[in-house]
MARDREN-997315 format. One record per atom (N, C-alpha, C): x, y, z; atom name; residue in three letters. Coordinates in steps of 0.02 Angstrom, whole numbers. Example, Ala and Ser with C-alpha at 12.3 -4.5 7.8 and 13.67 -1.06 7.14 Angstrom:
660;-284;390;N;ALA
615;-225;390;CA;ALA
660;-165;390;C;ALA
642;-112;354;N;SER
684;-53;357;CA;SER
645;2;394;C;SER
//
This chain:
3676;4672;4648;N;UNK
3713;4708;4597;CA;UNK
3777;4737;4628;C;UNK
3835;4724;4599;N;UNK
3898;4750;4626;CA;UNK
3901;4827;4621;C;UNK
3937;4856;4666;N;UNK
3945;4929;4667;CA;UNK
3999;4953;4620;C;UNK
4040;4907;4594;N;UNK
4096;4926;4551;CA;UNK
4099;4879;4490;C;UNK
4141;4900;4442;N;UNK
4150;4859;4382;CA;UNK
4195;4799;4398;C;UNK
4195;4751;4353;N;UNK
4232;4688;4364;CA;UNK
4306;4699;4373;C;UNK
4335;4746;4336;N;UNK
4407;4760;4341;CA;UNK
4424;4787;4410;C;UNK
4384;4831;4437;N;UNK
4395;4860;4503;CA;UNK
4389;4807;4557;C;UNK
4339;4764;4550;N;UNK
4328;4711;4599;CA;UNK
4387;4662;4597;C;UNK
4409;4643;4537;N;UNK
4465;4597;4530;CA;UNK
4529;4627;4559;C;UNK
4541;4691;4547;N;UNK
4600;4724;4574;CA;UNK
4598;4726;4650;C;UNK
4539;4738;4678;N;UNK
4532;4740;4750;CA;UNK
4546;4670;4780;C;UNK
4516;4619;4751;N;UNK
4526;4551;4777;CA;UNK
4599;4529;4772;C;UNK
4630;4546;4716;N;UNK
4701;4528;4707;CA;UNK
4745;4564;4758;C;UNK
4732;4628;4768;N;UNK
4771;4666;4817;CA;UNK
4759;4640;4888;C;UNK
4698;4623;4904;N;UNK
4682;4596;4970;CA;UNK
4720;4530;4981;C;UNK
4717;4485;4932;N;UNK
4751;4421;4939;CA;UNK
4826;4429;4946;C;UNK
4855;4474;4908;N;UNK
4927;4486;4911;CA;UNK
4947;4514;4979;C;UNK
4907;4560;5006;N;UNK
4922;4588;5072;CA;UNK
4915;4535;5126;C;UNK
4863;4494;5122;N;UNK
4853;4442;5172;CA;UNK
4910;4391;5172;C;UNK
4936;4376;5113;N;UNK
4994;4330;5107;CA;UNK
5054;4359;5145;C;UNK
5068;4423;5134;N;UNK
5125;4454;5168;CA;UNK
5112;4461;5243;C;UNK
5051;4477;5261;N;UNK
5033;4484;5331;CA;UNK
5038;4418;5368;C;UNK
5018;4363;5336;N;UNK
5024;4297;5367;CA;UNK
5097;4280;5380;C;UNK
5141;4297;5332;N;UNK
5212;4283;5342;CA;UNK
5238;4326;5400;C;UNK
5219;4388;5403;N;UNK
5239;4433;5457;CA;UNK
5216;4404;5524;C;UNK
5155;4379;5527;N;UNK
5130;4350;5589;CA;UNK
5168;4287;5609;C;UNK
5187;4246;5559;N;UNK
5227;4187;5576;CA;UNK
5293;4207;5608;C;UNK
5323;4261;5584;N;UNK
5386;4283;5611;CA;UNK
5377;4314;5680;C;UNK
5331;4362;5687;N;UNK
5324;4398;5749;CA;UNK
5283;4362;5803;C;UNK
5234;4324;5783;N;UNK
5190;4293;5832;CA;UNK
5206;4220;5846;C;UNK
5234;4186;5797;N;UNK
5249;4115;5805;CA;UNK
5323;4100;5810;C;UNK
5365;4151;5801;N;UNK
5437;4142;5810;CA;UNK
5473;4110;5752;C;UNK
5445;4113;5692;N;UNK
5480;4086;5634;CA;UNK
5547;4121;5626;C;UNK
5602;4084;5622;N;UNK
5667;4117;5616;CA;UNK
5675;4152;5549;C;UNK
5709;4209;5552;N;UNK
5720;4248;5491;CA;UNK
5782;4291;5501;C;UNK
5822;4297;5449;N;UNK
5882;4340;5453;CA;UNK
5861;4414;5451;C;UNK
5902;4458;5478;N;UNK
5885;4530;5478;CA;UNK
5872;4558;5408;C;UNK
5911;4538;5359;N;UNK
5901;4565;5292;CA;UNK
5835;4539;5262;C;UNK
5816;4477;5279;N;UNK
5752;4451;5257;CA;UNK
5694;4486;5291;C;UNK
5704;4503;5355;N;UNK
5652;4538;5392;CA;UNK
5640;4607;5361;C;UNK
5693;4641;5343;N;UNK
5685;4706;5311;CA;UNK
5645;4700;5246;C;UNK
5661;4649;5207;N;UNK
5624;4637;5144;CA;UNK
5551;4620;5157;C;UNK
5539;4579;5208;N;UNK
5470;4560;5225;CA;UNK
5429;4621;5246;C;UNK
5459;4663;5287;N;UNK
5423;4724;5309;CA;UNK
5408;4770;5250;C;UNK
5455;4775;5203;N;UNK
5444;4817;5144;CA;UNK
5389;4788;5099;C;UNK
5390;4722;5089;N;UNK
5339;4690;5047;CA;UNK
5270;4698;5079;C;UNK
5266;4690;5144;N;UNK
5201;4697;5178;CA;UNK
5175;4768;5172;C;UNK
5220;4817;5181;N;UNK
5199;4887;5176;CA;UNK
5175;4904;5105;C;UNK
5211;4880;5053;N;UNK
5191;4893;4984;CA;UNK
5125;4859;4968;C;UNK
5116;4798;4994;N;UNK
5054;4762;4982;CA;UNK
4995;4798;5015;C;UNK
5006;4825;5074;N;UNK
4953;4862;5108;CA;UNK
4936;4926;5069;C;UNK
4987;4961;5045;N;UNK
4975;5022;5005;CA;UNK
4934;5005;4943;C;UNK
4951;4949;4912;N;UNK
4914;4929;4851;CA;UNK
4841;4913;4869;C;UNK
4830;4878;4924;N;UNK
4762;4862;4946;CA;UNK
4724;4926;4962;C;UNK
4756;4973;4997;N;UNK
4723;5036;5015;CA;UNK
4702;5075;4952;C;UNK
4746;5075;4902;N;UNK
4729;5109;4839;CA;UNK
4670;5075;4804;C;UNK
4671;5007;4803;N;UNK
4616;4970;4773;CA;UNK
4551;4980;4812;C;UNK
4556;4985;4877;N;UNK
4498;4998;4919;CA;UNK
4468;5066;4905;C;UNK
4512;5117;4899;N;UNK
4487;5184;4883;CA;UNK
4452;5184;4816;C;UNK
4480;5148;4767;N;UNK
4448;5145;4701;CA;UNK
4381;5109;4705;C;UNK
4378;5055;4743;N;UNK
4316;5018;4752;CA;UNK
4262;5063;4783;C;UNK
4282;5106;4830;N;UNK
4235;5151;4863;CA;UNK
4220;5213;4822;C;UNK
4253;5221;4765;N;UNK
4241;5278;4722;CA;UNK
4279;5340;4743;C;UNK
4329;5332;4786;N;UNK
4367;5389;4810;CA;UNK
4429;5403;4768;C;UNK
4448;5355;4726;N;UNK
4507;5362;4684;CA;UNK
4490;5332;4616;C;UNK
4491;5371;4563;N;UNK
4469;5347;4498;CA;UNK
4518;5301;4462;C;UNK
4581;5303;4478;N;UNK
4631;5265;4440;CA;UNK
4654;5204;4479;C;UNK
4678;5154;4441;N;UNK
4710;5096;4471;CA;UNK
4777;5117;4500;C;UNK
4803;5080;4549;N;UNK
4869;5096;4576;CA;UNK
4922;5096;4521;C;UNK
4970;5140;4527;N;UNK
5023;5146;4478;CA;UNK
5072;5089;4482;C;UNK
5119;5087;4435;N;UNK
5167;5032;4432;CA;UNK
5213;5028;4492;C;UNK
5220;5083;4529;N;UNK
5264;5083;4587;CA;UNK
5240;5038;4643;C;UNK
5175;5025;4647;N;UNK
5149;4982;4700;CA;UNK
5109;4924;4672;C;UNK
5121;4907;4609;N;UNK
5081;4854;4578;CA;UNK
5100;4784;4601;C;UNK
5162;4771;4620;N;UNK
5182;4706;4639;CA;UNK
5220;4709;4706;C;UNK
5188;4689;4761;N;UNK
5220;4694;4826;CA;UNK
5280;4648;4834;C;UNK
5286;4595;4793;N;UNK
5342;4550;4796;CA;UNK
5402;4575;4756;C;UNK
5392;4628;4717;N;UNK
5445;4655;4675;CA;UNK
5498;4688;4718;C;UNK
5561;4676;4701;N;UNK
5616;4708;4737;CA;UNK
5628;4775;4704;C;UNK
5617;4831;4740;N;UNK
5624;4898;4711;CA;UNK
5696;4917;4695;C;UNK
5745;4876;4719;N;UNK
5815;4892;4709;CA;UNK
5846;4855;4651;C;UNK
5806;4817;4614;N;UNK
5833;4781;4556;CA;UNK
5813;4814;4493;C;UNK
//
């Protein structure tokens, strides 16, 4: 029997997958030497940080430490906050 409702579990899995996607790209750049322009690197670091924040919020909700879903400010790690 799951410890959380379906919505919480789905939000956690989605946040985890989004963070892993950004983390894999970060690893390709830093560990494998994938070339990237400085402005793209800044964007990548921001997306990874927002994705991790979203995952951490979903994790807290899954553990029952935070009753609400993450707010719209961290809902999409690929979103450009300056547009």
